Every structure is written in structure tokens, then in C-alpha cells.
C-alpha positions in Angstrom: -34.1 -23.0 -17.8 -33.2 -23.6 -13.5 -30.5 -21.0 -12.9 -27.0 -22.8 -11.8 -26.8 -22.9 -7.6 -22.8 -21.1 -8.0 -22.1 -22.3 -4.4 -19.6 -24.9 -4.3 -17.0 -26.3 -1.6 -13.5 -24.3 -1.1 -11.8 -28.1 -2.2 -13.7 -27.7 -5.5 -12.7 -24.4 -6.3 -9.3 -24.6 -6.4 -9.5 -27.8 -8.7 -10.4 -25.2 -11.2 -7.1 -23.8 -11.4 -4.9 -25.1 -14.0 -0.8 -25.4 -14.1 0.5 -22.5 -15.9 -2.6 -20.3 -14.7 -2.8 -16.7 -14.2 -4.2 -16.5 -11.1 -5.8 -12.5 -9.8 -5.8 -12.6 -6.1 -7.8 -9.6 -4.5 -7.4 -8.2 -1.0 -5.6 -6.2 0.8 -3.0 -6.2 3.7 -3.8 -7.4 7.4 -6.2 -9.7 6.0 -8.4 -7.1 4.5 -10.7 -8.4 1.9 -8.2 -11.6 1.2 -9.6 -14.4 -0.1 -7.7 -16.4 2.8 -9.5 -19.8 2.9 -9.1 -19.9 -0.9 -5.7 -19.1 -0.9 -5.0 -21.8 2.2 -6.9 -24.3 0.3 -5.1 -23.8 -2.9 -1.4 -24.2 -0.8 -2.6 -27.2 1.1 -3.8 -28.8 -2.3 -0.5 -28.3 -4.0 1.7 -29.7 -1.2 -0.5 -33.1 -1.0 -0.9 -33.2 -5.0 2.0 -31.3 -6.6 -0.9 -29.8 -8.5 -1.4 -27.0 -10.1 2.3 -25.8 -10.8 3.9 -22.5 -12.5 1.4 -20.0 -11.7 1.9 -16.3 -12.3 0.1 -14.6 -9.3 -1.4 -10.8 -9.7 -1.7 -8.8 -6.4 -2.2 -5.2 -6.5 -1.6 -4.8 -2.5 0.6 -6.6 -0.1 -1.1 -9.7 1.0 -0.8 -11.2 3.7 -0.2 -10.8 8.0 4.0 -10.5 7.9 3.3 -14.4 9.4 1.6 -16.5 7.5 -1.5 -15.6 5.7 -1.7 -14.0 2.3 0.5 -15.3 -0.5 2.6 -17.1 1.7 -0.3 -19.6 1.4 0.9 -20.1 -1.7 5.3 -20.0 -1.1 5.8 -23.6 -2.0 8.8 -24.3 -4.6 6.8 -25.0 -7.8 3.4 -23.9 -7.2 4.4 -20.3 -8.2 6.7 -19.3 -11.0 6.5 -15.4 -11.2 4.7 -13.0 -8.7 3.5 -9.5 -10.0 2.5 -7.5 -6.9 1.9 -4.2 -5.8 3.6 -4.8 -2.1 5.4 -7.7 -1.0 6.4 -6.7 2.6 3.5 -8.3 3.9 4.5 -12.0 3.4 7.9 -13.1 4.3 8.1 -16.7 3.0 6.9 -15.6 -0.5 10.0 -12.7 -0.5 12.6 -15.5 0.6 11.5 -17.7 -2.3 12.4 -14.7 -4.6 15.3 -13.8 -2.8 16.7 -17.4 -3.2 15.4 -17.1 -7.1 13.2 -20.0 -7.0 10.6 -17.4 -8.3 10.2 -14.5 -11.0 9.7 -11.3 -8.3 8.2 -7.9 -9.9 7.0 -5.4 -8.1 4.6 -2.5 -10.0 2.9 0.5 -8.7 -0.2 -0.5 -6.6 -2.4 2.1 -8.4 -1.3 1.1 -12.0 -2.0 -2.8 -10.9 -5.0 -1.7 -9.9 -6.4 0.6 -12.8 -4.7 -2.4 -14.9 -7.9 -4.4 -14.0 -10.1 -2.0 -15.2 -7.9 -2.2 -18.6 -8.0 -5.5 -19.3 -11.4 -5.9 -18.5 -12.4 -3.2 -21.3 -9.8 -5.3 -23.4 -7.6 -1.9 -23.4 -4.4 -2.2 -24.7 -2.8 -1.3 -21.0 -2.3 1.2 -18.8 -0.3 4.5 -20.0 0.5 6.7 -17.1 3.8 8.6 -15.8 3.5 6.8 -12.6 6.9 5.4 -12.3 9.1 7.9 -14.4 12.5 8.0 -13.1 12.1 5.4 -10.4 13.3 1.6 -9.9 9.6 1.3 -11.9 11.3 3.0 -15.4 12.9 0.3 -17.6 15.7 2.3 -17.7 16.5 2.1 -14.3 15.6 -1.5 -13.1 11.7 -2.0 -14.7 9.9 -3.1 -11.3 12.3 -6.6 -11.2 13.3 -7.3 -8.0 15.8 -10.3 -8.3 17.6 -11.8 -11.2 15.3 -14.3 -12.1 12.8 -11.6 -13.3 14.4 -10.7 -16.6 11.2 -10.2 -18.9 10.9 -6.5 -19.6 7.3 -6.0 -18.8 7.1 -2.1 -19.4 7.9 0.5 -21.7 8.7 4.3 -22.2 6.7 5.5 -24.9 6.3 9.0 -26.1 2.9 10.7 -26.7 2.7 14.7 -27.8 6.1 14.8 -26.9 6.3 13.6 -23.8 7.4 10.5 -21.7 5.2 7.9 -20.4 4.7 4.3 -19.6 3.5 2.1 -20.9 2.2 -1.2 -19.1 0.7 -3.7 -21.7 -2.3 -5.8 -20.5 -2.1 -9.3 -19.2 -4.8 -12.3 -19.6 -6.5 -13.2 -16.5 -7.2 -17.3 -16.2 -8.6 -17.3 -12.7 -9.5 -15.1 -9.7 -9.8 -15.7 -5.8 -11.7 -12.1 -4.7 -14.1 -12.2 -1.4 -17.2 -10.1 -0.6 -19.3 -10.5 2.7 -22.6 -11.8 1.3 -23.9 -14.0 -2.0 -27.2 -14.6 -3.1 -27.2 -18.1 -5.0 -27.1 -16.0 -8.5 -23.4 -15.2 -7.4 -24.3 -11.3 -6.4 -22.1 -10.0 -3.9 -22.2 -7.2 -1.4 -19.3 -6.1 1.1 -21.6 -4.6 4.4 -18.8 -6.0 6.2 -15.9 -5.3 4.2 -13.6 -2.6 5.2 -12.4 -2.0 1.6 -13.9 -2.4 -1.8 -10.8 -2.0 -3.7 -10.5 -3.5 -7.4 -12.8 -6.5 -6.9 -15.6 -5.8 -9.3 -13.3 -5.3 -11.7 -11.1 -7.9 -11.4 -14.4 -9.8 -11.9 -14.9 -8.2 -15.2 -11.8 -8.4 -16.6 -11.4 -12.4 -15.5 -15.1 -13.4 -17.2 -14.1 -11.0 -20.7 -10.8 -13.0 -20.6 -13.0 -16.5 -20.7 -11.6 -16.9 -17.1 -13.2 -18.4 -14.2 -14.2 -16.1 -11.3 -14.5 -17.3 -8.0 -15.3 -15.5 -5.0 -15.1 -16.0 -1.2 -18.1 -14.6 0.9 -18.9 -15.1 5.1 -22.9 -15.5 4.7 -25.5 -16.7 2.2 -28.8 -15.3 1.0 -31.5 -16.6 -1.3 -32.5 -15.6 -4.7 -33.8 -12.1 -4.7 -33.4 -10.8 -1.3 -29.9 -8.2 -1.4 -31.0 -5.0 -2.6 -29.9 -3.6 -5.9 -27.9 -1.3 -4.6 -25.9 -3.0 -2.0 -24.5 -5.3 -4.7 -21.0 -4.5 -5.5 -20.0 -7.3 -7.5 -23.2 -8.7 -10.3 -23.5 -12.2 -10.9 -23.1 -12.2 -14.4 -19.2 -11.5 -13.4 -19.0 -14.9 -11.3 -18.8 -18.2 -11.6 -18.6 -19.9 -8.3 -19.3 -18.8 -4.9 -17.7 -20.1 -2.0 -18.7 -19.9 1.7 -15.8 -19.0 4.8 -18.7 -18.7 7.9 -15.4 -18.3 9.7 -14.0 -15.4 7.3 -12.2 -12.5 9.1 -13.3 -8.6 8.4 -9.1 -8.0 9.8 -6.4 -10.1 11.5 -7.3 -8.6 14.6 -11.6 -8.4 14.1 -13.8 -11.2 13.4 -16.0 -7.7 12.4 -15.7 -4.7 13.8 -18.6 -1.7 12.2 -16.7 1.0 12.9 -14.1 0.3 10.2 -17.0 -0.5 7.3 -19.1 2.9 7.7 -21.6 0.8 9.5 -21.3 2.6 12.8 -19.7 5.7 14.2 -17.8 6.0 17.5 -16.5 8.9 19.5 -12.8 9.8 18.6 -12.7 10.2 22.2 -12.8 6.5 22.8 -9.2 6.3 21.5 -6.0 6.3 23.4 -3.5 8.9 22.9 -0.6 7.5 21.4 2.7 7.5 23.6 5.8 10.3 23.5 8.0 8.6 22.1 10.2 9.2 19.0 7.6 8.1 16.7 5.0 10.3 18.3 7.4 13.3 17.8 8.1 13.0 14.0 3.8 12.7 13.7 3.5 15.9 15.8 5.9 17.9 13.9 4.6 16.2 10.1 1.1 17.2 11.3 2.2 20.9 11.7 2.4 20.7 7.7 -1.7 19.9 8.1 -4.4 22.8 7.5 -8.2 23.3 7.5 -9.9 21.9 4.5 -6.9 19.4 3.5 -7.1 16.5 1.7 -4.7 14.1 2.9 -3.1 10.6 2.2 -0.9 8.7 4.9 1.4 6.2 4.4 2.4 2.8 6.4 4.2 3.2 9.3 5.3 6.6 11.4 3.1 8.9 8.7 0.1 7.1 10.0 0.8 9.0 13.4 -0.5 12.0 11.8 -4.1 10.8 12.2 -3.6 10.1 15.8 -2.1 13.6 16.3 -5.3 15.3 14.4 -7.6 13.3 16.8 -5.4 14.5 19.8 -5.4 18.3 18.6 -9.2 18.1 17.9 -8.7 18.8 14.4 -9.7 15.3 12.9 -13.1 17.1 11.7 -11.2 20.1 9.6 -9.3 17.2 7.8 -10.2 14.6 5.5 -7.9 11.9 5.8 -7.8 8.8 2.6 -6.5 5.8 2.2 -5.3 4.3 -1.4 -7.4 1.4 -0.3 -10.4 3.7 -0.6 -11.6 5.4 2.4 -12.3 8.8 2.6 -13.0 10.7 5.8 -12.5 9.3 9.5 -9.4 8.4 11.2 -7.1 6.1 9.1 -5.9 3.1 11.5 -2.4 1.6 11.4 -0.7 -1.0 12.5 -2.6 -4.5 11.8 -5.3 -2.9 10.2 -3.7 -0.7 7.9 -5.9 0.0 4.8 -8.5 0.6 6.5 -10.3 3.9 8.7 -12.1 4.2 11.9 -15.0 6.3 11.1 -14.8 6.5 7.5 -17.5 8.8 5.8 -17.3 6.9 2.2 -15.3 4.0 1.0 -15.3 3.9 -2.7 -13.3 1.1 -5.5 -9.4 1.4 -5.2 -9.3 2.3 -8.9 -11.5 5.5 -8.4 -9.1 6.6 -5.6 -6.0 6.2 -7.6 -7.9 8.0 -10.1 -7.6 10.9 -8.0 -4.7 10.9 -6.6 -2.8 10.5 -10.1 -5.2 13.5 -11.3 -3.4 15.8 -8.3 -6.7 15.8 -5.9 -4.0 15.3 -2.9 -3.4 18.3 -1.1 -0.8 16.4 0.8 1.0 13.1 1.7 2.8 11.6 4.9 4.8 8.9 3.4 7.2 6.6 5.3 11.1 6.4 4.7 14.2 3.7 4.4 16.8 5.9 2.9 17.6 9.3 1.8 20.0 11.0 -0.5 21.7 14.1 -1.4 19.8 14.4 -4.2 16.3 14.0 -2.5 16.0 10.6 -4.0 14.1 8.2 -1.2 14.1 4.6 -1.2 11.0 2.7 0.2 11.1 -0.3 -1.2 14.4 -2.3 -0.5 16.9 -2.0 2.3 19.2 -4.7 2.5 17.6 -8.0 1.7 13.9 -6.9 2.5 11.9 -6.4 -0.5 9.2 -4.4 0.6 7.7 -3.1 -2.8 6.4 0.1 -3.3 3.0 -0.3 -2.9 1.2 3.2 -3.7 4.3 5.1 -2.9 5.0 6.2 -6.2 1.2 6.8 -7.3 1.2 8.8 -4.2 4.5 10.9 -4.1 4.6 11.8 -7.5 1.5 13.0 -8.0 0.4 15.2 -4.6 0.7 18.7 -4.5 3.0 18.4 -0.9 4.9 15.2 0.1 6.4 15.1 3.8 8.2 12.1 4.2 8.6 10.7 8.3 11.4 8.8 9.8 13.9 8.7 12.3 16.8 10.1 11.8 18.6 6.9 12.4 17.4 2.9 12.6 18.3 0.3 14.6 18.6 0.8 18.4 17.9 4.6 18.3 17.0 5.8 22.4 15.7 9.0 23.2 15.5 11.1 26.2 12.8 14.3 26.6 13.1 16.5 29.3 12.6 19.7 30.2 11.1 19.9 26.4 14.2 19.3 24.5 15.4 16.2 22.9 18.7 14.2 23.6 19.7 11.0 22.5 20.2 8.6 25.0 21.5 6.0 22.0 22.1 6.6 18.7 20.9 4.1 16.1 23.3 2.1 13.9 21.8 2.2 10.6 22.0 5.9 9.0 19.1 7.0 6.9 20.7 9.7 4.9 23.5 8.5 2.7 24.8 9.7 -0.5 23.1 7.6 -2.4 19.9 5.3 -2.2 20.4 1.5 -2.9 16.5 2.3 -5.0 15.0 5.2 -5.7 11.3 5.1 -5.0 11.2 8.9 -4.9 13.1 10.6 -7.6 14.2 14.3 -6.1 14.9 15.7 -10.0 11.6 14.6 -11.0 10.1 16.2 -8.1 11.7 19.1 -8.6 10.9 19.1 -12.5 7.1 19.3 -11.2 8.3 22.0 -8.4 6.6 19.5 -5.9 6.7 20.8 -2.1 8.9 17.9 -0.3 10.1 17.8 3.3 12.0 15.4 5.2 10.8 15.3 8.9 12.8 13.5 11.7 12.7 13.7 15.4 15.6 16.1 15.8 15.8 17.7 12.0 14.2 18.7 9.1 14.8 19.4 5.5 13.8 20.7 2.6 14.0 19.6 -0.9 15.4 22.6 -3.2 16.8 23.2 -6.2 20.5 22.5 -5.0 19.8 19.9 -2.7 18.5 19.2 0.7 18.1 22.3 3.1 18.3 21.5 6.8 15.7 24.2 8.0 15.2 22.8 11.6 16.5 21.5 14.5 15.3 20.1 17.9 15.8 22.1 20.6 18.6 19.9 22.9 20.5 18.6 19.7 23.9 19.4 18.7 24.1 20.4 15.1 27.7 18.7 14.6 27.6 15.5 16.6 23.7 14.7 16.5 23.1 15.8 12.8 26.0 16.3 10.4 28.7 13.8 11.6 26.0 11.1 10.9 24.9 12.3 7.2 26.7 10.4 4.7 26.8 13.7 2.6 26.5 17.4 3.8 23.4 19.3 3.6 22.7 23.0 2.3 22.3 24.7 5.9 19.5 27.5 5.9 21.0 30.8 6.7 18.1 31.6 8.9 18.2 27.9 10.4 15.2 27.3 13.3 14.6 25.6 16.1 11.7 22.9 15.9 8.4 24.1 18.4 9.3 23.2 22.1 5.3 22.1 22.1 6.6 18.8 20.2 8.6 17.9 23.1 6.0 18.1 25.9 
């Protein structure tokens, strides 16, 4: 019997999604490995035909560009009933539907969601993990619910061998949208131009084993037998249909940049140094925690600048930077290509990366902060009406040997003057970041103390350390007034170290 040609048009593919389906979407933020063509067509079809309705969508990372792509293509009332996402901050239109209670909004840790795809593929009952304990993911707090419409408890606390664990029961996948670079006519998929592999193979396996429909978007087509066996990342036996999009972008910034997928190495000296500003000061002080041989993760935001500092100071080759999406080595890219790395040495799948992280493989992580409280708790997932979500933050922060939180001391309007290697506040930010209590617990200070983690909180004017008794102020920037510029702007009084030091003046040169 002649083999089926699996190539179909996008408008045909989205007709395979039915009312009330559970749709799994691959990809990462900023267009990385995102099946944008399929998502756009699905959204347009709903606008034209009001079909399909009441979908549950599941995406391990944030999808979008903070403007229009990603899950924002699906942000039409009635199309999505429930959104279970690892991160939300990339899709403001979908966030607004959650705020308006038009959908059920859930946020689960990115690593757990990635591992869930593997669990579903293998017909396991779900994922058992300590990730999320004592945070807003814990059902004794918020259970990962992001709005009032999310009423179902989808996480359980269980006890094994006398220890607490969280149990994330498995889902059933009806259909999936994932992406590769090249497909042959049998549906074998390669990813030679992708900046991340993610968990696409596991998603395809899981969907197939659930009796669902696997649809893969690609940029190129090849004839049968043309693809090398070791280059194939998703076997055709998992794939039902392939959709060609010759305009597929590698990221929102790049049609194809070989440096981001390891196909070409470019000198780091080609990169421009960061301007000396309030973000660079934080990154410079944080980078002092690096040491030769360290295996490091960088989060989105100010922390991502640590890699640029390592390049500037000529120590990039002494450190192994990693990103949760799967890159190892090179320099993680910040901004609108976060999730990719410049000159990666290795790109592995996201499940494997999180297995390494969860097992304690990280020496240090540098993560962003929205709020810190007197107990050492950190909120990085929800500020006011902004539903950002946790992404990989909880997996990473709970399991790294050392955690360095990076933030400016205040937000909204902060303006600094750097003069004679000293720091002065020209205009103070209107939003305090050091609160008596955070509005949502993304990182538990109490849990960190139980694990005996080394935890620092680095800002442009002060450095704090988590101790058994609370936050200890250990360093102050030269030129800063302790009372006026620090203590008066905190909703609690920290412990002041007896040997209170001055931040290295080289940071301010």
C-alpha cells in the first residue's frame, strides 16, 4: 500500500480541532518554535465561523510577543474555555480575558508542564514533584488558579515515604500544534533552524497515544528518505499532518540567525557592551557571585544581563550558562529573543533540561523580582492586574544551590546619577518593591531556609541575604544614604549586618 502524503493546508488542519477539544501548543515566547501559522488560522476561523468552541489550551511556556501573536491569536471570547499555561505575560489579550473572567485561567510550573507531556505519552498517572510546595501553586494556598473562574482543584498534596509532594494528575490530549524546520512526506521532522527543541517529541507522542491528532508546522519540505536519521527529532509515526509555512520566523526578531541554533559561531567581541544604567549596575553586582566552572541559569529581565557582563569581563568561557528552554553554553539572549542563546554549545529538549534543574544540577540562578517581603518570599508572577505567571521560576529557584534575585530597589520612574564611582538618586521610583508581605508567593523564604539554600537579593543600591531570622542588609552602594534611600523605602526593617559593607566602586565605573 502506498504511504499517505501527510502534507495539508493550514485551513484544512484547523478544521481537525473540534468543540471542547484539549489543544496542546508547543513553542516558547518571542516566536521561538511557535506554530504561529496554525494559531493565526485557528483564530481567524473562529472569527468567521464561531468554531471550534470551548477549547482547553495547554502551553508549557508563555506564547506571544506581548502584542498579537501566540495565544493572543486565540483571544476571542468563546473560543477558549480554559487556559493552562506555564507563563502568561507574553499574551496581553488572553490575560485580559482572564481578568474579565471570560476564561478559566491556570498557571503551573513550566518544568512540571513539560514533564507532564512525557507522563501522558507513557500513560503514567501524572507528575509527582516537590516543585510548587509552599508557593501559590500549592493547593493549600492558591492551587495555581489565576482568576475566580478557575474553580477546579487540579493539584493535590500527597505523602510518600513521610514526605510532602505535589501530585499533578495527567490530562488527555485531543490535538496538538507543534513546529519543526523541515518535514519529509512521511512526517519525519527536523529542527535545524530552531533556537529550541522544547518538548515537541513528547507532545507528539502523548497526543498520538491519547488517540488524538498531531499537526506539525514546518518551513521546508523534503522528499522521502532525504532527511538524515540522527537529524530527525520527531518521527513520522507520531505525526498525522504537516502544514507548510515558508514565511516561518525563527524568532520575532530573526527569519533565520544561524548563531541562535548552533549552526554558526560568531565572536563574542561583535556584541555591544551594555550601557551603564540602573539595570547594568544590578547585573554587575550579581555577576560577582559567578565562579569558574559554575553551571548557571538566567531568568528573564535584569538577571539576563549577567551573561553580557561575563562577556565584557572576559569570563564567558569560564561559565556554563543555560536557559530552561534547553540551550547549554554560549550567552543567553535577553529581550525579544529570550529563550535562545548566542553560540550555544548544546541544545537539548526542555524536559531533559528541567530534569537536570529539578535534580539540583544548577550551581547558581539569577532571577527577576517584582516584590520581596520580610520573610524572604518573592513575588515574580503577579503584580496588580498583571498576570505574568511563574514560567520556569519555581522549578529553578527551588532547586538551584544558590539563588540571586535581581531587581531595582524601586520601580516606575527610578532615575539614577552615577558620578565619581558613586550612586545618587535623581528621582525615586513610585512603587516600593520591599513589602511587609508579597501579594503572591512565587518563592518561599521559609522553604528555602528548610533546604538551607544560599539566597541573595541584589539591587542597584543594596544587597540583602536570607538568614534564619529574616533579611539581612549586607552591602550599601557608595553615595547612598542608608536611612533615606533604603530603610525609609521599605515596609519592614531588615536586620542590618554588624559588618555592613560598601558595594565595590568598580561596579559604578
